[in-house]
Backbone bond lengths (Angstrom), bond angles and torsions (degrees), N, CA, C in turn:
res aa  C-N    CA-C-N  psi(-1)  N-CA   C-N-CA  omega(-1)  CA-C   N-CA-C  phi
1 M - - - 1.487 - - 1.453 109.81 -
2 S 1.314 117.78 120.72 1.497 117.51 -177.91 1.505 111.07 -75.77
3 E 1.379 112.52 158.55 1.534 120.49 -171.89 1.593 102.59 -77.73
4 Q 1.302 115.12 130.92 1.487 122.91 173.09 1.458 113.06 -78.69
5 K 1.279 115.83 145.85 1.429 118.87 173.19 1.542 111.63 -64.11
6 P 1.433 118.95 152.68 1.476 115.70 178.50 1.534 116.13 -62.02
7 R 1.314 117.96 -36.76 1.383 121.51 174.84 1.518 116.53 -56.41
8 E 1.363 114.67 -40.78 1.467 119.19 -177.09 1.583 105.19 -71.68
9 R 1.363 116.21 -40.13 1.438 115.30 -177.81 1.497 111.44 -62.29
10 R 1.359 120.19 -39.17 1.444 123.97 179.94 1.551 109.94 -65.44
11 K 1.306 117.13 -40.94 1.358 119.43 179.97 1.505 113.92 -65.14
12 R 1.380 116.32 -39.22 1.430 121.84 176.21 1.500 113.47 -64.16
13 R 1.395 116.83 -40.31 1.478 122.22 178.48 1.612 107.33 -66.36
14 A 1.319 117.05 -37.30 1.507 117.26 -179.51 1.471 111.91 -69.14
15 N 1.381 118.30 -39.60 1.468 120.29 176.77 1.432 111.14 -70.09
16 A 1.300 122.19 -27.98 1.512 120.92 178.31 1.462 110.26 -74.15
17 G 1.335 118.21 -35.79 1.507 120.80 -176.49 1.546 108.33 -87.93
18 G 1.239 124.00 -20.13 1.434 125.39 -177.48 1.468 111.28 87.52
19 L 1.335 126.35 -1.75 1.422 129.27 -171.45 1.498 110.27 -148.94
20 S 1.320 118.06 114.67 1.453 123.58 177.16 1.474 112.16 -83.37
21 R 1.386 118.44 161.51 1.459 121.58 178.44 1.522 111.83 -57.48
22 R 1.390 113.27 -38.46 1.469 118.56 -177.78 1.494 113.34 -68.30
23 S 1.381 116.94 -41.60 1.373 122.20 -178.64 1.548 112.81 -69.70
24 F 1.396 111.91 -34.96 1.492 117.99 174.85 1.561 112.67 -61.86
25 L 1.290 113.73 -47.38 1.499 118.14 177.59 1.471 113.28 -62.17
26 T 1.339 115.23 -41.24 1.402 121.43 178.11 1.486 113.96 -59.64
27 T 1.449 114.01 -48.05 1.483 118.67 178.94 1.454 111.86 -64.53
28 A 1.301 115.58 -39.85 1.534 119.12 -175.90 1.515 109.54 -68.80
29 G 1.347 120.45 -39.95 1.443 123.60 176.93 1.456 113.58 -62.79
30 T 1.402 116.22 -46.03 1.446 121.34 176.72 1.506 111.24 -57.97
31 A 1.356 119.57 -45.59 1.431 120.28 179.76 1.482 113.25 -64.49
32 G 1.436 117.03 -34.51 1.405 118.16 177.19 1.527 112.92 -65.27
33 V 1.312 116.08 -40.68 1.451 119.36 177.95 1.478 115.13 -62.69
34 V 1.303 111.70 -41.38 1.514 117.27 177.93 1.494 112.82 -62.38
35 A 1.343 112.69 -45.34 1.508 117.74 -179.19 1.533 108.78 -64.04
36 A 1.281 117.15 -39.67 1.516 119.15 -179.75 1.546 110.42 -66.85
37 L 1.313 119.65 -39.46 1.433 123.40 179.31 1.509 107.27 -69.88
38 D 1.262 122.41 -39.86 1.412 123.67 -178.32 1.584 107.48 -63.78
39 G 1.307 116.36 -45.51 1.449 119.60 -179.67 1.538 111.85 -62.10
40 R 1.330 117.75 -37.64 1.443 120.98 179.23 1.511 110.64 -64.90
41 E 1.417 112.62 -42.56 1.444 117.18 -176.92 1.525 107.93 -65.99
42 L 1.368 118.08 -41.90 1.436 119.36 -177.29 1.522 107.23 -62.65
43 I 1.339 120.32 -45.04 1.481 119.28 178.96 1.489 112.78 -58.35
44 A 1.358 118.01 -44.20 1.426 123.00 179.08 1.543 110.88 -60.74
45 Q 1.300 116.05 -45.50 1.530 113.97 -179.98 1.485 109.87 -69.57
46 T 1.287 121.94 -33.37 1.463 123.05 178.19 1.510 110.23 -63.93
47 A 1.328 115.07 -44.32 1.468 119.61 -178.58 1.495 111.88 -66.70
48 S 1.284 119.97 -36.65 1.426 121.96 -175.53 1.531 110.30 -80.00
49 A 1.344 118.15 -32.85 1.446 122.90 -176.28 1.549 107.97 -76.33
50 A 1.313 119.71 -38.64 1.387 122.28 -168.93 1.577 111.49 -95.15
51 Q 1.316 117.46 134.45 1.604 119.46 174.45 1.467 106.04 -68.44
52 P 1.323 118.21 140.27 1.459 120.86 166.18 1.418 116.50 -50.17
53 Q 1.297 115.89 129.75 1.505 121.66 176.89 1.482 113.06 -90.55
54 I 1.296 121.01 131.98 1.476 125.92 178.63 1.491 108.77 -103.15
55 D 1.282 116.37 128.32 1.477 124.01 -179.81 1.498 105.95 -75.08
56 K 1.353 119.19 109.06 1.489 121.97 -179.95 1.493 109.56 -64.21
57 G 1.365 121.58 -16.97 1.337 121.42 179.52 1.571 112.90 -74.22
58 L 1.285 113.85 -15.23 1.533 117.28 -179.62 1.486 112.67 -97.17
59 G 1.349 117.73 18.04 1.476 123.16 171.11 1.434 111.98 94.79
60 A 1.293 122.54 21.01 1.493 123.95 171.72 1.509 111.41 -57.63
61 M 1.268 116.78 143.48 1.470 121.72 -176.89 1.518 110.61 -121.23
62 Q 1.355 113.27 147.31 1.530 117.85 177.11 1.604 101.19 -104.18
63 L 1.362 109.09 128.42 1.459 119.51 173.66 1.458 114.16 -122.74
64 T 1.357 114.99 153.32 1.453 119.35 177.22 1.546 106.19 -131.02
65 F 1.359 114.39 125.54 1.481 122.40 169.39 1.429 114.79 -148.29
66 R 1.296 120.01 165.08 1.386 123.22 -176.09 1.564 110.85 -101.06
67 V 1.316 117.84 126.01 1.428 119.94 -176.29 1.519 105.74 -124.39
68 N 1.386 114.01 118.22 1.462 120.03 -176.75 1.538 113.35 52.77
69 G 1.365 111.27 42.78 1.479 118.04 173.78 1.591 116.32 80.34
70 K 1.370 113.22 -0.52 1.468 117.41 177.25 1.546 109.69 -116.65
71 E 1.367 113.01 137.05 1.427 120.63 -179.51 1.515 107.83 -72.67
72 H 1.411 114.43 137.81 1.455 117.40 174.95 1.555 109.11 -129.03
73 R 1.256 121.27 133.16 1.411 125.43 176.45 1.503 104.71 -114.30
74 V 1.267 119.39 122.04 1.471 124.75 -174.65 1.484 109.85 -133.87
75 V 1.389 116.20 151.80 1.385 123.08 173.27 1.530 105.79 -115.89
76 I 1.362 116.00 121.46 1.482 120.80 -175.37 1.482 111.70 -137.51
77 D 1.267 111.79 162.57 1.474 122.38 168.49 1.534 105.94 -66.69
78 P 1.385 118.86 131.50 1.387 123.80 -179.32 1.541 115.78 -53.13
79 R 1.331 114.71 -20.32 1.505 122.70 -177.14 1.559 109.92 -88.68
80 T 1.301 120.65 -2.08 1.438 119.61 -174.77 1.584 108.71 -73.02
81 T 1.281 111.94 133.72 1.520 118.35 175.18 1.514 110.28 -75.71
82 L 1.258 115.52 159.10 1.488 118.73 177.34 1.487 110.32 -62.34
83 L 1.320 120.30 -37.10 1.437 122.34 173.91 1.447 114.96 -56.28
84 D 1.346 116.84 -50.94 1.537 121.20 -178.86 1.542 105.78 -67.49
85 C 1.254 122.79 -35.96 1.493 119.33 -178.39 1.520 108.34 -68.00
86 L 1.368 118.94 -40.35 1.482 118.74 176.84 1.581 111.80 -64.50
87 R 1.259 118.07 -43.78 1.421 119.60 -171.81 1.610 109.31 -82.93
88 E 1.224 117.02 -47.02 1.443 120.38 -170.29 1.539 112.20 -88.50
89 T 1.269 119.73 -35.25 1.556 122.25 -172.86 1.578 107.23 -95.70
90 I 1.309 114.74 -44.49 1.516 116.23 -176.55 1.457 113.53 -97.15
91 A 1.408 119.02 -12.19 1.394 126.60 175.10 1.451 112.66 68.88
92 L 1.381 121.09 35.87 1.382 120.99 177.40 1.585 101.73 -106.71
93 T 1.400 112.45 97.16 1.470 116.22 -171.03 1.537 112.23 -93.60
94 G 1.341 118.68 3.91 1.416 116.14 175.59 1.520 116.61 -61.23
95 T 1.368 114.90 -28.48 1.466 117.63 175.31 1.504 105.18 -79.80
96 K 1.332 112.19 130.32 1.543 116.05 -171.62 1.521 110.61 -104.53
97 K 1.346 110.87 149.11 1.454 120.37 173.31 1.507 108.56 -95.09
98 G 1.301 114.84 106.09 1.479 115.98 -179.44 1.566 111.16 -98.59
99 C 1.317 121.30 -85.46 1.447 126.34 -177.67 1.452 109.98 -87.55
100 D 1.401 121.47 -23.94 1.435 124.67 -175.67 1.553 111.43 60.06
101 H 1.311 116.56 24.66 1.433 118.66 -179.65 1.556 112.58 -137.21
102 G 1.334 112.28 14.61 1.470 122.52 -179.44 1.503 116.97 66.79
103 Q 1.429 115.59 26.41 1.440 120.48 -177.07 1.452 116.71 -102.39
104 C 1.390 116.54 -19.49 1.419 119.99 -170.16 1.570 112.54 -109.30
105 G 1.306 118.79 -30.09 1.436 116.60 174.99 1.566 110.59 93.30
106 A 1.262 123.40 -6.29 1.400 125.16 -178.01 1.549 113.31 -62.63
107 C 1.369 114.94 -23.15 1.479 117.10 177.45 1.434 118.59 -94.02
108 T 1.335 118.48 14.62 1.424 121.97 -171.05 1.545 111.89 -65.87
109 V 1.262 114.79 129.03 1.432 121.23 174.89 1.585 109.48 -133.88
110 H 1.304 118.88 169.00 1.452 121.72 174.12 1.464 115.55 -96.67
111 V 1.299 121.64 124.68 1.443 124.52 173.14 1.476 110.42 -115.29
112 N 1.385 117.57 110.65 1.453 124.76 -175.47 1.545 110.45 53.62
113 G 1.401 112.41 42.29 1.434 120.58 176.90 1.499 116.50 83.89
114 R 1.273 119.52 -9.11 1.522 124.22 177.75 1.487 111.25 -97.24
115 R 1.318 119.59 138.58 1.441 119.57 173.94 1.451 108.88 -75.56
116 V 1.351 113.48 142.57 1.542 122.88 -177.96 1.497 107.11 -140.51
117 N 1.294 114.64 141.83 1.389 122.39 165.02 1.564 110.23 -74.57
118 S 1.293 117.29 103.56 1.458 119.05 -173.08 1.458 116.85 -69.29
119 C 1.408 117.27 -15.01 1.423 117.50 175.51 1.503 114.62 -79.49
120 L 1.330 118.16 -14.36 1.437 123.50 -179.45 1.474 115.01 -98.19
121 T 1.232 118.21 1.04 1.519 119.49 -177.15 1.537 113.18 -130.29
122 L 1.305 116.96 138.75 1.474 120.70 -176.53 1.519 109.47 -76.07
123 A 1.261 112.91 148.22 1.504 119.88 -178.93 1.552 108.86 -65.09
124 L 1.282 116.62 -38.33 1.523 120.21 -174.36 1.540 109.15 -65.26
125 M 1.294 119.95 -18.52 1.487 122.82 -178.59 1.592 109.68 -75.17
126 H 1.298 115.95 -6.78 1.472 119.83 -172.24 1.584 114.67 -120.74
127 E 1.297 112.16 28.47 1.448 118.61 172.81 1.454 109.04 -55.34
128 G 1.431 113.69 128.88 1.424 121.71 -179.75 1.529 116.56 76.09
129 A 1.356 117.91 -0.10 1.523 120.32 -175.06 1.470 109.65 -74.83
130 E 1.362 114.19 160.56 1.457 123.54 171.03 1.525 108.79 -101.95
131 I 1.209 115.61 111.36 1.486 125.13 -175.74 1.490 113.45 -110.19
132 T 1.354 115.43 131.09 1.471 121.34 175.61 1.482 113.19 -120.63
133 T 1.301 116.89 122.85 1.487 120.50 178.93 1.561 107.32 -105.32
134 I 1.323 117.16 -178.18 1.425 120.15 -179.42 1.583 111.20 -59.74
135 E 1.335 114.63 -35.74 1.505 116.69 176.20 1.483 111.94 -59.95
136 G 1.342 121.37 -25.34 1.439 119.66 -176.55 1.501 113.43 -93.24
137 L 1.339 117.87 -5.49 1.485 122.21 177.83 1.523 112.02 -73.12
138 G 1.344 112.72 -42.04 1.506 117.42 -175.20 1.471 109.67 -166.50
139 T 1.267 120.35 175.11 1.385 128.28 178.40 1.482 107.67 -124.80
140 P 1.396 117.88 166.55 1.485 119.86 176.36 1.478 115.01 -61.53
141 D 1.378 114.71 -26.04 1.530 118.93 177.90 1.563 110.52 -88.65
142 A 1.310 118.35 -21.40 1.497 121.31 -171.52 1.555 103.73 -141.55
143 L 1.342 116.62 76.26 1.485 117.84 179.81 1.496 111.64 -71.61
144 H 1.337 116.65 149.91 1.402 125.53 174.54 1.587 102.17 -65.16
145 P 1.361 120.43 154.17 1.407 120.53 177.18 1.478 114.00 -58.85
146 M 1.340 118.45 -32.34 1.387 123.18 -177.83 1.604 108.02 -70.03
147 Q 1.352 116.13 -45.34 1.352 122.37 178.05 1.546 112.45 -55.99
148 A 1.359 112.70 -44.03 1.481 121.84 -179.42 1.502 110.38 -65.05
149 A 1.409 117.23 -40.28 1.390 119.53 178.02 1.445 113.43 -67.37
150 F 1.286 121.45 -32.78 1.514 125.24 178.09 1.497 104.70 -67.90
151 V 1.259 120.47 -38.48 1.555 118.04 177.81 1.540 110.82 -69.87
152 A 1.328 114.96 -43.11 1.477 116.63 -177.98 1.484 110.98 -65.92
153 R 1.272 118.59 -38.37 1.512 122.55 -173.86 1.580 110.94 -95.11
154 D 1.303 113.51 5.22 1.520 117.68 175.49 1.632 106.96 56.99
155 G 1.348 111.74 51.78 1.529 116.61 -174.51 1.562 109.40 -90.00
156 Y 1.263 118.83 34.90 1.480 118.15 178.59 1.556 105.24 -161.91
157 Q 1.359 112.86 155.34 1.396 119.17 173.47 1.527 111.13 -125.63
158 C 1.351 117.50 -76.34 1.492 118.43 178.20 1.524 106.53 -75.16
159 G 1.309 119.56 -26.38 1.466 120.06 177.70 1.554 118.30 90.58
160 Y 1.371 117.27 -9.60 1.336 120.71 -173.22 1.575 112.20 -66.65
161 C 1.238 114.56 -35.27 1.505 116.94 -178.90 1.559 113.15 -88.67
162 T 1.303 113.83 -6.42 1.487 118.29 -168.57 1.516 113.29 -60.69
163 S 1.337 117.60 -44.41 1.488 118.74 -178.92 1.574 111.45 -59.83
164 G 1.326 111.87 -40.06 1.506 114.35 177.12 1.471 112.35 -71.26
165 Q 1.308 119.08 -36.31 1.445 121.34 178.64 1.552 110.93 -65.68
166 N 1.247 117.33 -39.94 1.463 124.16 177.09 1.540 112.42 -63.46
167 S 1.366 111.22 -48.46 1.509 114.32 178.19 1.504 113.81 -61.71
168 S 1.364 116.82 -38.21 1.420 119.69 -178.71 1.594 105.90 -69.55
169 A 1.298 115.35 -46.98 1.387 119.22 -174.67 1.668 114.73 -57.41
170 V 1.290 110.51 -41.65 1.395 121.23 178.29 1.577 110.55 -62.60
171 A 1.301 114.32 -39.21 1.470 119.37 -178.23 1.587 110.42 -72.24
172 L 1.259 118.86 -10.77 1.430 117.60 179.16 1.535 114.99 -70.72
173 D 1.435 114.12 -16.67 1.393 120.54 172.82 1.502 114.99 -61.32
174 K 1.283 118.91 -22.88 1.456 131.11 -177.19 1.461 111.26 -105.20
175 A 1.353 121.22 -3.55 1.353 125.06 -176.06 1.581 111.43 -105.32
176 P 1.316 119.55 154.24 1.446 120.69 -179.35 1.594 107.24 -81.62
177 C 1.281 112.10 86.74 1.507 118.46 -174.63 1.519 109.16 -120.90
178 G 1.326 115.64 125.31 1.416 122.94 174.61 1.442 116.63 -59.88
179 P 1.318 122.38 164.51 1.471 125.30 -175.49 1.546 111.89 -77.28
180 D 1.296 119.41 -21.44 1.441 122.65 -171.54 1.576 110.35 -82.58
181 D 1.335 111.14 159.95 1.494 116.55 179.70 1.493 115.50 -60.94
182 A 1.254 116.03 -31.94 1.508 120.16 -177.23 1.559 108.94 -63.10
183 A 1.391 112.79 -42.28 1.490 115.53 179.88 1.529 111.54 -68.05
184 V 1.203 119.38 -35.84 1.491 122.74 174.56 1.480 112.45 -64.83
185 K 1.333 116.93 -44.84 1.482 122.94 177.38 1.467 109.85 -57.08
186 E 1.351 116.61 -42.45 1.463 119.28 -176.14 1.521 109.88 -66.04
187 L 1.339 119.07 -44.50 1.472 121.17 179.71 1.452 113.78 -75.09
188 M 1.302 120.78 -17.75 1.411 124.01 178.55 1.522 113.48 -98.68
189 S 1.272 115.40 6.52 1.561 119.43 -171.85 1.493 111.93 -69.21
190 R 1.292 119.03 -22.61 1.402 121.51 177.05 1.543 118.40 -76.28
191 N 1.328 113.05 -4.14 1.425 121.72 177.28 1.584 111.19 -108.02
192 I 1.241 119.96 113.88 1.470 125.85 -170.14 1.525 106.97 -104.19
193 C 1.382 113.95 130.03 1.471 123.12 172.40 1.436 104.72 -104.64
194 R 1.344 122.40 113.57 1.427 123.40 175.75 1.406 114.95 -71.50
195 C 1.340 115.64 -21.33 1.546 117.88 -178.24 1.448 106.90 -85.40
196 G 1.356 122.31 -13.20 1.494 118.47 176.91 1.498 117.10 84.19
197 A 1.342 114.76 28.80 1.453 120.25 -175.18 1.595 112.46 -92.14
198 Y 1.310 115.80 31.36 1.388 122.55 -176.57 1.563 117.20 -58.54
199 Q 1.217 113.89 -38.70 1.543 118.08 -176.50 1.463 107.67 -66.22
200 N 1.308 120.99 -45.43 1.458 125.84 178.91 1.530 110.86 -66.57
201 I 1.355 116.29 -39.33 1.451 121.79 179.11 1.528 107.24 -59.75
202 M 1.321 115.88 -50.73 1.490 124.76 179.57 1.602 109.86 -55.08
203 A 1.325 109.81 -45.98 1.518 112.79 -179.54 1.490 113.07 -62.16
204 A 1.363 115.99 -39.78 1.441 121.00 176.81 1.506 110.93 -59.67
205 I 1.286 116.13 -52.67 1.510 123.80 -174.61 1.566 108.00 -57.95
206 Q 1.294 113.22 -48.01 1.516 115.65 -175.76 1.506 111.41 -69.32
207 Q 1.297 117.27 -31.97 1.441 120.96 176.40 1.561 112.65 -57.85
208 V 1.393 111.77 -47.88 1.431 117.80 176.53 1.502 114.38 -64.17
209 R 1.298 117.11 -38.89 1.435 122.14 -175.65 1.554 109.47 -73.47
210 R 1.316 119.88 -29.02 1.441 120.20 176.25 1.523 111.95 -72.42
211 N 1.363 114.96 -29.02 1.385 120.43 -174.73 1.561 116.35 -92.73
212 T 1.328 114.36 0.99 1.490 120.13 177.72 1.460 114.10 -116.87
Protein backbone atom coordinates (compact mmCIF):
# COMPACT_ATOMS: atom_id res chain seq x y z
CA MET A 1 0.00 0.00 0.00
CA SER A 2 1.48 3.29 -1.10
CA GLU A 3 1.91 6.12 1.39
CA GLN A 4 -0.88 8.71 1.18
CA LYS A 5 -0.18 12.37 1.11
CA PRO A 6 -0.93 14.24 4.42
CA ARG A 7 -3.68 16.32 2.79
CA GLU A 8 -5.48 13.25 1.51
CA ARG A 9 -5.32 11.59 4.94
CA ARG A 10 -6.82 14.73 6.61
CA LYS A 11 -9.57 14.83 4.03
CA ARG A 12 -10.42 11.15 4.55
CA ARG A 13 -10.59 11.60 8.35
CA ALA A 14 -12.83 14.65 7.94
CA ASN A 15 -15.19 12.79 5.63
CA ALA A 16 -15.30 9.85 7.97
CA GLY A 17 -16.19 12.00 11.00
CA GLY A 18 -18.51 14.35 9.14
CA LEU A 19 -16.71 17.46 10.49
CA SER A 20 -13.41 18.93 9.41
CA ARG A 21 -11.12 21.01 11.60
CA ARG A 22 -11.91 24.10 9.51
CA SER A 23 -15.68 23.63 9.71
CA PHE A 24 -15.45 22.96 13.46
CA LEU A 25 -13.55 26.21 14.08
CA THR A 26 -15.94 28.14 11.85
CA THR A 27 -18.99 26.76 13.64
CA ALA A 28 -17.52 27.38 17.09
CA GLY A 29 -16.49 30.92 16.20
CA THR A 30 -19.92 31.78 14.82
CA ALA A 31 -21.61 30.42 17.93
CA GLY A 32 -19.32 32.50 20.13
CA VAL A 33 -20.10 35.72 18.24
CA VAL A 34 -23.83 35.06 18.40
CA ALA A 35 -23.63 34.38 22.13
CA ALA A 36 -21.66 37.58 22.69
CA LEU A 37 -24.10 39.65 20.66
CA ASP A 38 -27.08 38.16 22.46
CA GLY A 39 -25.45 38.97 25.79
CA ARG A 40 -24.78 42.57 24.82
CA GLU A 41 -28.33 42.98 23.53
CA LEU A 42 -29.73 41.56 26.77
CA ILE A 43 -27.61 43.92 28.84
CA ALA A 44 -28.70 46.90 26.73
CA GLN A 45 -32.37 45.96 27.00
CA THR A 46 -32.08 45.50 30.75
CA ALA A 47 -30.31 48.82 31.19
CA SER A 48 -32.85 50.75 29.13
CA ALA A 49 -35.89 49.08 30.65
CA ALA A 50 -34.90 49.39 34.29
CA GLN A 51 -34.50 52.68 36.12
CA PRO A 52 -31.11 53.08 37.81
CA GLN A 53 -31.26 52.06 41.45
CA ILE A 54 -29.62 54.25 44.07
CA ASP A 55 -28.15 52.60 47.12
CA LYS A 56 -29.74 54.38 50.07
CA GLY A 57 -26.80 53.32 52.17
CA LEU A 58 -24.59 55.67 50.17
CA GLY A 59 -26.43 58.79 51.30
CA ALA A 60 -29.28 58.99 48.78
CA MET A 61 -31.88 61.53 49.76
CA GLN A 62 -35.62 61.78 49.28
CA LEU A 63 -36.85 65.18 48.14
CA THR A 64 -40.24 66.68 47.45
CA PHE A 65 -40.86 69.68 45.25
CA ARG A 66 -43.46 70.92 42.82
CA VAL A 67 -42.59 71.02 39.15
CA ASN A 68 -45.02 72.71 36.79
CA GLY A 69 -47.74 72.52 39.44
CA LYS A 70 -47.30 68.81 40.13
CA GLU A 71 -45.71 67.37 43.25
CA HIS A 72 -42.75 65.08 42.71
CA ARG A 73 -41.08 62.88 45.31
CA VAL A 74 -37.70 61.65 44.18
CA VAL A 75 -34.81 59.70 45.65
CA ILE A 76 -31.52 61.00 44.30
CA ASP A 77 -27.81 61.08 44.91
CA PRO A 78 -27.12 64.27 46.91
CA ARG A 79 -24.66 65.35 44.19
CA THR A 80 -27.39 65.46 41.53
CA THR A 81 -27.87 68.85 39.93
CA LEU A 82 -31.35 70.25 39.47
CA LEU A 83 -30.84 69.96 35.72
CA ASP A 84 -30.06 66.24 35.85
CA CYS A 85 -32.91 65.63 38.28
CA LEU A 86 -35.38 67.30 35.91
CA ARG A 87 -34.08 65.54 32.82
CA GLU A 88 -33.05 62.11 34.08
CA THR A 89 -35.29 61.48 37.08
CA ILE A 90 -38.50 63.34 36.24
CA ALA A 91 -38.02 63.01 32.44
CA LEU A 92 -38.70 66.66 31.61
CA THR A 93 -36.21 66.99 28.77
CA GLY A 94 -37.32 70.39 27.48
CA THR A 95 -34.68 71.97 29.72
CA LYS A 96 -31.44 71.51 27.80
CA LYS A 97 -27.93 70.68 28.92
CA GLY A 98 -25.65 72.91 26.90
CA CYS A 99 -22.31 73.81 28.46
CA ASP A 100 -23.05 72.29 31.92
CA HIS A 101 -20.98 75.16 33.37
CA GLY A 102 -23.56 77.95 33.71
CA GLN A 103 -22.28 79.83 30.69
CA CYS A 104 -24.92 79.33 27.98
CA GLY A 105 -28.29 79.57 29.74
CA ALA A 106 -29.88 76.64 27.90
CA CYS A 107 -30.77 75.07 31.26
CA THR A 108 -32.64 78.10 32.66
CA VAL A 109 -35.71 77.32 34.76
CA HIS A 110 -37.77 79.24 37.31
CA VAL A 111 -37.34 78.43 41.00
CA ASN A 112 -39.94 80.22 43.10
CA GLY A 113 -40.33 82.73 40.29
CA ARG A 114 -36.63 83.46 39.84
CA ARG A 115 -34.65 82.30 36.86
CA VAL A 116 -31.87 79.87 37.74
CA ASN A 117 -29.21 78.03 35.79
CA SER A 118 -30.24 74.54 36.80
CA CYS A 119 -26.85 73.04 35.95
CA LEU A 120 -25.20 75.09 38.71
CA THR A 121 -27.49 74.23 41.60
CA LEU A 122 -28.05 70.98 43.46
CA ALA A 123 -31.53 69.53 43.49
CA LEU A 124 -31.40 69.00 47.27
CA MET A 125 -31.17 72.77 47.74
CA HIS A 126 -34.75 73.15 46.49
CA GLU A 127 -36.74 70.99 48.86
CA GLY A 128 -40.34 72.27 48.77
CA ALA A 129 -39.64 74.74 45.97
CA GLU A 130 -41.97 75.63 43.12
CA ILE A 131 -40.15 74.95 39.87
CA THR A 132 -41.30 75.85 36.38
CA THR A 133 -39.68 74.42 33.26
CA ILE A 134 -40.42 75.18 29.63
CA GLU A 135 -43.07 72.45 29.69
CA GLY A 136 -44.91 74.45 32.37
CA LEU A 137 -44.96 77.75 30.48
CA GLY A 138 -47.32 76.59 27.80
CA THR A 139 -48.48 73.71 25.64
CA PRO A 140 -48.61 73.24 21.86
CA ASP A 141 -52.32 74.02 22.00
CA ALA A 142 -51.97 76.96 24.41
CA LEU A 143 -48.62 78.67 23.98
CA HIS A 144 -47.36 81.20 26.48
CA PRO A 145 -47.34 84.67 24.85
CA MET A 146 -43.53 84.60 24.84
CA GLN A 147 -43.49 81.24 23.07
CA ALA A 148 -46.01 82.50 20.52
CA ALA A 149 -43.91 85.62 19.93
CA PHE A 150 -40.78 83.53 19.34
CA VAL A 151 -42.72 81.62 16.68
CA ALA A 152 -44.16 84.75 15.10
CA ARG A 153 -40.81 86.59 15.09
CA ASP A 154 -38.76 83.55 14.08
CA GLY A 155 -36.73 83.86 17.26
CA TYR A 156 -34.96 80.53 16.92
CA GLN A 157 -32.97 78.50 14.43
CA CYS A 158 -31.62 75.19 15.75
CA GLY A 159 -33.89 75.62 18.78
CA TYR A 160 -31.47 74.23 21.35
CA CYS A 161 -31.28 77.47 23.35
CA THR A 162 -34.95 78.34 22.88
CA SER A 163 -36.32 76.86 26.09
CA GLY A 164 -33.74 78.72 28.14
CA GLN A 165 -34.29 81.92 26.16
CA ASN A 166 -38.04 81.70 26.77
CA SER A 167 -37.63 80.99 30.47
CA SER A 168 -35.27 83.94 30.91
CA ALA A 169 -37.45 86.26 28.84
CA VAL A 170 -40.59 85.42 30.85
CA ALA A 171 -38.70 86.11 34.08
CA LEU A 172 -38.00 89.68 32.90
CA ASP A 173 -41.56 90.56 33.93
CA LYS A 174 -40.46 90.23 37.56
CA ALA A 175 -37.05 91.86 37.09
CA PRO A 176 -36.18 95.58 37.17
CA CYS A 177 -35.70 95.95 33.43
CA GLY A 178 -35.93 99.16 31.49
CA PRO A 179 -38.06 99.47 28.35
CA ASP A 180 -35.20 99.92 25.86
CA ASP A 181 -33.38 97.20 23.96
CA ALA A 182 -30.11 97.84 25.79
CA ALA A 183 -31.70 96.99 29.14
CA VAL A 184 -33.15 93.77 27.75
CA LYS A 185 -29.83 92.79 26.18
CA GLU A 186 -28.09 93.28 29.51
CA LEU A 187 -30.50 91.02 31.40
CA MET A 188 -30.56 88.43 28.61
CA SER A 189 -26.78 88.34 28.24
CA ARG A 190 -26.48 85.09 30.17
CA ASN A 191 -28.43 83.30 27.42
CA ILE A 192 -26.31 82.50 24.37
CA CYS A 193 -27.70 81.74 20.92
CA ARG A 194 -24.99 80.03 18.92
CA CYS A 195 -27.01 80.52 15.73
CA GLY A 196 -26.99 84.29 16.25
CA ALA A 197 -30.75 84.90 16.16
CA TYR A 198 -30.47 87.75 18.67
CA GLN A 199 -32.28 90.35 16.58
CA ASN A 200 -35.37 88.17 16.25
CA ILE A 201 -35.18 87.13 19.90
CA MET A 202 -35.13 90.80 20.90
CA ALA A 203 -38.10 91.54 18.64
CA ALA A 204 -40.10 88.70 20.24
CA ILE A 205 -39.32 89.83 23.79
CA GLN A 206 -40.17 93.46 23.10
CA GLN A 207 -43.40 92.48 21.36
CA VAL A 208 -44.58 90.70 24.52
CA ARG A 209 -43.40 93.50 26.80
CA ARG A 210 -45.30 96.11 24.79
CA ASN A 211 -48.49 94.07 24.94
CA THR A 212 -48.45 93.40 28.69
